[in-house]
N, C-alpha and C positions, 0 to 999 in steps of 0.2 A: 661441150657440157652445157646444160641448161639449168638455171637456178631460179627459183621464185621465192620471194620473201613476203611475209605479211607483217606490216607494222604501220601504225599511223604516222603521218608526217605533220610537222608543226605548221607548215605553210600550205594553204589550200593549193591544189595543183593548178587550178584555172583561175587564180586570183589576178588582179590587175598587174600589169607589167610582167606577165608570165613569160618565163623563158623555159624551154624544155630542159629538164634535169637529166634525162636519159631517153632512150628510144620509146619507152611507153608513153612519155609525154609527147614526143614527136608524133606518135600514132594518134594520140588524143587530139592533136592539132589538125588532124585530117589527112596526114601523110600515110599512104598505104603501099608505097613502092619500096622495095629493097634498095638501099643505096647509102651514100655518105651524107650525114647531117651534122650540124653543130649542136652540142649539148653543153649545159652549164650547171654541173654538179655544185652542191652547196660549198664544197671545199675549194672549188676553182671557178669563181664568178666570171673569169675571162673566157672560159669555155674552151673546147677543143673539138676536133672532128672525130666521129666514130662511124662505123658501119652498122646500120640498122637492118635487122632481119624482120620483115613485116609479114612473113608467110609461115614460119615455123610455129606450130602450136598456138595459133591465135595472133602471132606477130608481136611487135613492140620490144624486140630483143636487141640489146647492144652487144655487138661482137667484141669480146675482149681477148680472144685467142683464136687464131686460125692456122692450121697446117694443111697444105693441100698439094704441094708439088716439090718441096725441098729447096725452094729458092732462097729461103732465109735460114741462116744457121741459128740453132737454139742452144748450142753449147756455149753459154755466155756466163759472165760473172754476176755478182750480186747487184751492182749498180745498174746494169742493163735490165735485169728483171724488175728492179725497183722502179725504174723510170719508164720502162716499156720500149719496144723496138719493132721494126718491120714497117710495112705499109698497110694503111687502113683497108685498102681494096684487095690486099693479098695476105700473105702469111704475116702474122704479127702477134705480139703479146702486149696487152695494156692493163697491167695489174693496177694502175692508178685508178681504174674504174671501180676497184674493190674498196677504195678508201673514201668513205663517206662521213662527213661530219654529223654526228648525232647531236641531240639537244645539249649534251654535256660538253660538246666541243671536241670529243675524241674522234680521231680519224680512223674509223673502221666500219665494217658492216656487221660488227659482232653482235649487236643487240637486236638484230632482225631475225625473224623466223624464216629461214631460207630453205627451199627445196633445191636439190641439185639433180640435173639430168645429164647423162653423157650418152650421146648418140654416136654410133660407130659404123663405118663401112669399110670392108676390106677390098683388096684389089680384084676380087671376083664379084664385087658388087653385092656381097652379102651384108646385111645390116643387123645391128643389135643395139640395145640401149641399157643403161643402168640408171636407176632413179634413187635418190636419197632424200628422205623426208626432212632431214636437218643438215645444214651446211653452214659453216662459218669459218672465218680466218681471223685469228687473234681475238676471239670472243671475250675473253676475260683479261685482256691486256690493256694497261694504261698507255704503254708505248709498244704497239704491235711490232715495229721493226726491231726494237731491242730484244723482244721476246722471240723473234724469228718467224713472225707471221704463222703461228701454230694453226694447224688444220683441225677442224672438228666435223665429222660426218656421222650420221646414224640413219637407220631405217631403210635398208636396201630393198628394192624390188626391181624387176626388169628381166631381160633376156640375155644379157651379156655376162652375167655372173658378177659377183662382188670382187673387185680388185682394188678397192680404195679404203675399205674399213680398217685394214691393217695399218694404214698410214695415218689414221686419226690420232691426234695428240702430238704428231711430229712437227718439228720446225722445218722451214724451207731451207734446203741445202743447195748451194751452187759450187762450182769448181774452186772458187776462192773463199767460200765461207762454209766450213764443214760443221753441220749441226745435227748430223744423224748419229745413230748408235753403233755404227760399224767401226772396226779398227781402221778401215780405209775410208776415203772420201767417196761416198756412193755416186755423187755427181760426176766426179772425174772418172771413176771406174766404169760407169754405165753411160757416160757421154750425154748427160742431160742436166736437169735441175728440177727438183721435186721435193715433196714432203717425205723424204726417204726415212725408213726405219733401219733395217739391217738385212737387205737393202730395199727391194721393192717387189710389189705385185702389179704395179702400173708405173709407166714411165712416159707420160704423154708429151714430155718435152725432150725426148730422146732423139737420136739421129733419124733422119728420114731416109730409110734404106730401101724403099720401094718394094715392100713385100717380104717374102722369105729371105733369110740371111744366115750365113754360117756363124757369124758372131753371136754371142749369147747375151740376150736381155738388154741390148744397148740401142734398140730401135724405139719406135713409137709403140709402146707395148700396153696391152690390157690382158694380163696373163690368163684370166679365167675364160677369155674368149679366143684369143689368138695364140696362147702359149707364149714362150719367150724367144722364139726364133721366127716369128711371123709378125707382120704389123698391118695396121689398117691402111687401106689404099688412099683414103682421104683423111687428113688428120682430124683429130677430135674437134668437135665444135663445142665451144664453151659459151654459154649464154648466161647472163644474169638479169633477172627481172627484179628491179629494185624499187618497186613502189609498194605493193603489198607482197610481191613475190620476187624472188631472184631465180632466174633460170639459167643453168649452165649446160651447154650441149657439147658433145665431143664425138668426132667420127674418126675411125682409126687411120684413114689415110690422109685426113685433113682435120685440122682442129679449129674450131671457132669458140670463142668465149663471148657470150652475149650478156649484156647488163640491162635489165628491164625492171621498172618499178611499177607496181600496181596499187 
């Protein structure tokens, strides 16, 4: 997934004692190679390591999710998704990069104008993408976690078909925190974690099943492109561009989530 957001920042990006807040700052500092860099978001002045994609759509993207070979299990509980897991250079989920202190001190990306892009590739190397002109998590929440990190997306365009709009307004569900509208826990039933409704049209945190599978809708799914019994060959890439834009990219056999500020 790739997301871009447009919003002014209270601190000039290149002021004195500048530390990169995300990969777009890393790029502005003259780094143009894909790789692991230290970033220092407002909410975490001690910083942490992220993988920066400097080649996709102009570069400057922070990878916050990647699925590429099934080496990391994504069927996990709430705390794992809250804290993040996996390896920066391989499959991982770093939801903490979505938590940004705005001027009111609220930890969210909710008041930024964010575009979301999901790029997908299947096991036959076919590719497709979905773009959303608006994307947010917990936009109207004082406490996004208490509210379940609700998703908001609008404005689809692309070649993969829309498999996310039906999830808009939903809270995030994991196997140990059921917040969907189904009688069953959709995360448990479909072996993933997502903004399920009843239950899903996409399941990008589902099982990595390496393509076509006999089981129903429990893989890395984007139903409008792959249906419910085939999955992307490389997991979706999710990127977030957090300066003026947030970009989120996703590929069906592998997933990357990038965070970039413009």
